[in-house]
N, C-alpha and C positions, 0 to 999 in steps of 0.2 A: 842695437843702437844703431842711430841714423848715421852712415859714414857718407853723409853728404857734404857737398862741399858748401859752406855758409860762411858769412860774415856780419858778425853782432859787436855794433859800436854806438858811440853815441851821436845824435845828428847835432849841428850848432844851437838848437834849441833846448838841448839837456833833454831828448829824448830818444830811447834806445828803438834804434833800426836793424831789422835784418836783411840781410842781401842772399837770395836764395834765388836760385835758377837765373840769372842774371833780371831779376825781380827784386826793387827794394821797395820793403814793408814799412811802415812808420806810422806813427810809432807802435811796436809791438811790447807786450806784458813778457816777463819771464818767469813763471812759476814752480815751487816744486809739486811733485806728484802726492809725495807723503813727508811733508814739513817735519813729523813729530818722530814716527814709525821709522822713517829712513831717508832721513834729511840730504843725504850726498847721493842717492839714487833717481834717476828720472825724471829730467826736467822737461818742463814744456814750454815752448815759445808759443805766443798767441797773438792775434790779431786783438784788432780795438773793439771788434765784434765778440770775442771769446772762441775764434773759430781757432783749432792748432794748425799752427803753420810748421814746425818742426818737433819731434818728438826726441829725445836725446836721453835712451835709458840709463847709458853709463856716461854720466857728465866729467866723472874724473877721469878717464880715459881717453877726453881729447886732447888734440894738441895745444900745447903750452899757452898758445896765445887765444885759441878759442876758450879754454878753461877760465882763462883769467878775465876774459869778459864776460862769458856766462854767471860767474863766481860774484863779478863786480854787479852784475844787473840783479842779481839776487840779493845782494847784502844791501843795495839801494832800497829795495823793495820791503826789504821785513824787517822788523824792529820786534824782537819778542825776548826782552832781558828773561836770563835763565836765575830762578831764584834757588841760592846756595844757601841761605839760612835767615829764617825769622829772629830779628831782635827782640821785638813787642808788637802788642797788640793793646791800641788803648781801652776796649772793650771787648767782652765777650759775647755783646748784641750788638748787633748793627743796625746803622752805618757804623763802623768802628776805622781807626787809623791805624794802618799796619808800618812798620819801619823793618827793610826786610834789606839783605845785602844780595845783590846779584853779580853776574860776571863783568856788568859795566859799572859796579859801586854800587853805594849804599843808595836807599830811595825811599820815600814815603807815600803812602798811596791810599785812599779812603777804599774799602770793601762796603759797596752798598748794602748785599746779602749774603746770606748763605750758598744762594743758585748762583751765583758770581763766582761760585767754584764748582768747578767741572771737572768731574774723572773721566780721565782717555783712557788709561789702562788700571790694572793694578797697581803699577808704580807710578803713574803718569798724572799729574794734575793741570790745569791751566786755571789760573786766577786772572777776572778780570777787573780792572780798577773802576772807578765812576768816570771816567772820561772813554773808557774802553780799550785802553791800553791792555794787552795781555800778556801776562807774566808765565813763565813755562816752571814746573816742578817736574825734573826729568825724572827723577829717580826718589821716592816720597822715604824708603827705608834708608836710604843712604845718607838722609840730612842727620844734622846732631838731633840726641834726643829730645832736650828742648824745644826746638823746632816743631818737631814733630806731635809733642806736646801740646803746644798752641794751634795747632793746624788740627788735631783729633777733635777741639772744641767746636770745630766748625764743621765737620765731616759727619 
């Protein structure tokens, strides 16, 4: 992990900025190296050209103020609702309307085709809706039997 002194903060314009070695970089982007497999490990802070300015191998071990700013920047950038249950699917042919329970509440989306369901690992799927919003199924075997049965029709 980088033990370099740094400060990550929001600018007056609402962009994240990084102060490192007496130099201010703005705007910067904070990204997870492994957002699905190891979401709490390895974070990178990038400049606008995608060049890495700072690598944080273990962000959970940062001092509290730094840790809060890093995770606030990540949360502001990321939006991937996690599907906890599939309530219904309008049709087993596509496009179809799905009603699901996520960790953020109930939502509906349109699945354009089976190719919009991607297997990341034996247990993990990503489902993309017609607008490009990605929904995560972190542990397929842990879903209830009805949800798994509906998903099996598309896999």
